[in-house]
N, C-alpha and C positions, 0 to 999 in steps of 0.2 A: 653392356654387351660382352659376351664371352669372346676370348681370343681363340680358344681351342674347342673343347667339347666337354659336356658333362660326363663325369666318370660313370661307368656302368655300375650296376648294383654290386656285382662281384668284385669289381675294382675298389669300390668304396668300402666294401666289407673287409677286404684285405688291408685297407688303410685305416681301419676303425680307431686304433689308438691315436694316430696322427689327427684324425678328424675330431676326436674328443678333445684333444689339446687345442685344436683350432677353435672349436666352439667355446672352450673355457677362456681362451685368449680374447674372444669376442664377447665375453661375459654372458654366455648362453649356458645355463645349467641343464642337467639331464631332464628335469621336469619342464623347463622352458622349451627344450627341444621337442619333447613329446607333445606339448601344447601347440607349438608352431606347426608340427606335422599334421595335427588334427584340425587346427583352426585357421592357419594361414599358410596354405601349401605353397603359394607363390613366394612368400618370404623364405620358407624352408628351402625351396628349390634355388632361390637366390644365394643362400649360404652355401649350398652344395656346388653351385656354379663357381662361386668365388674360390672355394677350396680346390675345385678341379683345376681352375686356371693356375693357382699357386703350385699345385703338384706338377702339372705339365711344364710350367715355366722352370721349375727346379730341375726336372729330368732333362728337358731339352737344352738347357743352358750348359749341360755337361757333355753334349753330343758334338763331336768333331767329325765323325765319319758315319755314314750309313751304307748298307750294302743291299743290293737287290740281285737275286739269283733265280735262274731257271736252269733246266738241264744243260743248255748250250751257251748261256750268256751270264756274265758277271758284270755288274755295274757298281762301282764304288764312288760315293759322293764325299768330297772333302769340303767342309764348310769353313771358308775364310771370312775375314771381316766384312768385305764388300761383295763377295761373289762365292758361288759354289763351283767347284771343279769336279768333273766326272772323268774317271778312267774306267775303261771297260775292255772286255775281250769276249769274242765269240768263237766257238769251235764249230767248224763245218766239215761234214763228211766223215764223222766218227760216231759210231754207236756205242763205243766202250767208255766214253768219257761222259760223266754226269756231274756237272759243276754244283749241283745241289747237295751232293754227298760231302761229308766232312772229311776231306782228304788233304794231307799236307802237300806242300809244293813238290816234294820228291816223288810222291806217288803219282801226282798229276803229270809230272814230267815224263815218268816211265810210261804211263798210259798213252800220252801224246806221241812219244817216240815209237810205240808199238802199233799205232793206228795210222790210217792214211789221212787223218784229219788235217785241216788247215786252220791256223790261228789268225784271227783278225783282231787287231788292236785298234781301239777308237777312243777318242777323248773329246771333251768340250768343256765350256765354261759359260756361265751367265751371271749377270748382276742380279741381285735380289729384286724382285718385283714387290715383295711384301717384306715385313720385318723378318730377319733371319730365322727366329724361332718358329714363326708361322710357316716358313718354307720347309723347315725340317719336319714339322708336324704334318704338313700336307704329304710329304714323301712317305712318312711312316704310315699314314692312313691308307696309302696306296700299296702298302706291303713291304716297304723297306724296313730293315732291322738295324739296330744300333751295332756298330762295329767298334770294338775297343782297341784292336790291334791293327794299325795301319800298314802292316807288312805287305799285304796284297796290293794296296794302292801304290806303294813305293815300287813293288816288283813290276807292276804294269807300267809305271812311269819309266822305269829303266828299259823295258822292252820297246818302248816307243822310239828310243834313240838308235 
């Protein structure tokens, strides 16, 4: 049973060199692979599923933060060992601020000072109901993106105080 999902054709194509190495490591030659695809589709899909889980596990194990944005809300998720912590902010009453645009903190601060908007800070945390990597995967499937720089999480954390 898969932990995550089967890679889409375009995703698999982008990872073709890695998939070829995976097949070779599992003693599946190019001719064996062609034969499998033609004669034993279920086994071929099984190998793709296994490779997909390996790829997702490798990617997700390096994720510490995810972000979810819409024009008026930012949510940043921090994945700790036993729980996920979420810091967020919402802007109300301002049409000039769009949190989906790639603007640095100084520009956002200027826009906020020039508008009549109000800033609402919120946070929460929850223990994992599933294994940590599956929780991360579920949020990514719902539109969250990997965040490499935790500055905004830390900034919101400071604003809470």
